[in-house]
C-alpha positions as CSV (number, residue, x, y, z in Angstrom):
1,G,-14.9,-7.5,4.0
2,G,-13.2,-7.3,0.7
3,K,-10.6,-5.1,-1.0
4,W,-11.2,-1.7,-2.5
5,T,-11.5,-3.4,-5.9
6,S,-14.5,-5.5,-5.0
7,Y,-16.3,-3.7,-2.2
8,R,-18.6,-1.8,-4.5
9,K,-20.0,-5.0,-6.1
10,M,-20.3,-6.7,-2.7
11,A,-22.2,-3.8,-1.3
12,E,-24.6,-3.7,-4.2
13,D,-25.2,-7.5,-3.9
14,V,-25.9,-7.3,-0.2
15,V,-28.4,-4.5,-0.6
16,D,-30.2,-6.4,-3.3
17,V,-30.4,-9.6,-1.1
18,V,-31.6,-7.6,1.9
19,C,-34.3,-6.0,-0.3
20,E,-35.3,-9.3,-1.7
21,L,-35.5,-11.1,1.7
22,S,-37.5,-8.2,3.3
23,N,-39.9,-8.1,0.3
24,R,-38.9,-4.5,-0.3
25,Q,-37.8,-2.9,-3.5
26,N,-34.6,-1.1,-3.8
27,L,-35.6,2.6,-3.9
28,H,-32.8,3.6,-6.2
29,S,-30.0,2.2,-8.2
30,C,-26.6,1.6,-6.6
31,R,-24.4,4.7,-6.5
32,T,-21.2,3.4,-5.1
33,K,-19.4,4.0,-8.4
34,E,-20.0,7.7,-7.9
35,Y,-18.1,7.9,-4.6
36,K,-14.4,8.7,-4.7
37,L,-12.2,6.4,-2.6
38,F,-9.3,7.5,-0.4
39,G,-6.3,7.9,-2.7
40,N,-8.3,7.8,-5.9
41,R,-6.8,8.8,-9.2
42,G,-9.2,11.8,-9.8
43,D,-7.5,14.9,-11.2
44,I,-4.4,12.8,-11.8
45,D,-3.0,15.3,-14.2
46,K,-2.9,17.9,-11.4
47,F,-0.9,15.5,-9.3
48,K,1.5,14.6,-12.2
49,E,2.2,18.2,-12.6
50,K,2.9,18.7,-8.9
51,L,5.1,15.6,-8.7
52,G,6.9,16.7,-11.9
53,K,8.1,19.9,-10.2
54,L,9.9,17.8,-7.5
55,R,13.3,16.2,-8.0
56,I,12.1,12.6,-8.1
57,E,12.9,10.1,-10.8
58,I,10.1,9.7,-13.4
59,E,9.9,5.9,-12.6
60,T,9.4,6.8,-8.9
61,Q,6.8,9.4,-9.8
62,E,4.9,6.9,-11.8
63,H,5.1,4.3,-9.1
64,L,3.8,6.7,-6.5
65,L,0.9,7.8,-8.6
66,K,0.0,4.2,-9.5
67,T,0.3,3.0,-5.9
68,Y,-1.1,5.9,-4.0
69,G,-3.2,8.0,-6.4
70,T,-3.9,11.4,-4.9
71,Q,-2.1,10.3,-1.7
72,A,1.2,10.4,-3.6
73,L,1.8,14.0,-2.5
74,V,1.4,12.8,1.1
75,V,4.0,10.2,0.5
76,V,6.3,13.0,-0.9
77,D,6.2,14.6,2.5
78,F,7.7,11.4,3.9
79,I,10.3,11.4,1.1
80,R,11.3,14.9,2.2
81,R,11.7,13.7,5.7
82,Y,13.3,10.3,5.2
83,G,15.0,10.6,1.8
84,D,14.6,8.8,-1.5
85,D,16.6,5.7,-0.9
86,K,15.1,2.6,-2.4
87,I,14.4,-0.7,-0.6
88,H,15.8,-2.6,-3.6
89,K,18.0,-1.4,-6.5
90,D,15.7,-2.9,-9.1
91,Y,12.4,-1.4,-7.9
92,P,11.1,2.2,-7.4
93,V,9.8,1.4,-3.9
94,L,11.3,3.8,-1.3
95,I,12.2,3.5,2.3
96,A,10.1,6.6,3.0
97,E,7.0,4.6,1.9
98,I,7.5,2.3,4.9
99,Y,7.0,5.3,7.2
100,Y,3.9,6.3,5.3
101,A,2.5,2.8,5.3
102,V,2.9,2.6,9.1
103,E,1.2,5.9,9.7
104,Y,-1.6,5.7,7.1
105,E,-2.1,2.0,6.3
106,F,-1.6,0.0,9.5
107,V,1.5,-1.8,8.4
108,K,2.8,-3.8,11.5
109,C,5.3,-6.3,10.1
110,P,7.6,-6.7,7.1
111,L,5.2,-8.8,5.1
112,D,2.4,-6.3,5.5
113,F,4.6,-3.9,3.5
114,L,6.4,-6.3,1.2
115,V,3.4,-8.4,0.2
116,R,0.2,-6.4,1.0
117,R,1.3,-2.9,0.3
118,V,3.9,-2.8,-2.5
119,N,3.3,-6.4,-3.8
120,L,7.1,-7.1,-4.1
121,G,6.6,-10.5,-2.3
122,L,4.1,-11.4,-5.0
123,I,6.1,-10.1,-8.0
124,D,9.7,-11.0,-7.1
125,L,10.3,-13.3,-4.1
126,N,14.1,-12.8,-4.3
127,G,13.6,-9.0,-4.4
128,A,11.4,-9.2,-1.3
129,K,14.0,-11.4,0.5
130,D,16.7,-8.9,-0.5
131,S,14.6,-6.0,0.9
132,L,13.5,-7.7,4.1
133,Q,16.2,-6.4,6.4
134,K,15.8,-2.8,5.2
135,V,12.1,-3.0,5.8
136,A,12.4,-4.7,9.1
137,S,15.0,-2.2,10.3
138,V,12.7,0.7,9.7
139,L,9.9,-1.1,11.5
140,K,12.2,-2.0,14.4
141,E,13.0,1.7,14.8
142,L,9.3,2.8,14.5
143,F,7.9,0.2,16.9
144,G,10.9,0.0,19.3
145,W,11.4,-3.7,18.8
146,S,14.1,-5.4,20.8
147,D,16.8,-7.3,18.9
148,E,14.9,-10.5,19.8
149,V,11.6,-9.3,18.3
150,Y,13.4,-8.0,15.2
151,D,15.1,-11.4,14.7
152,L,11.7,-13.2,15.2
153,K,10.0,-10.9,12.6
154,I,12.9,-11.6,10.1
155,K,12.6,-15.3,10.7
156,E,8.8,-15.3,10.3
157,A,8.9,-13.3,7.1
158,S,11.9,-15.4,5.7
159,T,10.0,-18.6,6.4
160,L,7.0,-17.4,4.5
161,L,9.0,-15.9,1.6
162,N,11.0,-19.1,1.3
163,K,7.7,-21.1,1.0
164,G,6.7,-18.8,-1.8
165,I,3.9,-17.2,0.2
């Protein structure tokens, strides 16, 4: 396990340990740094240029590039479908990103999005609390939650947000 930010070092360490335990030499140096990750920021100028041609606020463009890298243009397709309304007036995070996160990033509950995807729950607890109902409403629609399940998801998320995660 591990996040994208640490998997390369973890992989290198594991290979080194396996080689040491099996009394074998590593045949070549680690090359994980050469592999591009999904949503990487390669050719970012090309993506900035494409995003610049769209009618999206500069702050939102920067947020999309920083958060999604080359996948920002895929998120733009969701913006075209679902609009560019924000989940909170003080942040560039869009409702359309919830749809993207469900389809591409396995978001299943409000905290998956608010904490693990856009980090709002880590940056501004009050902002996350204020955004909770919008996020949960989209998820309710997408997953076909009953009112009871929706209320339970809101309650679970509120409890954790009130504890400061």
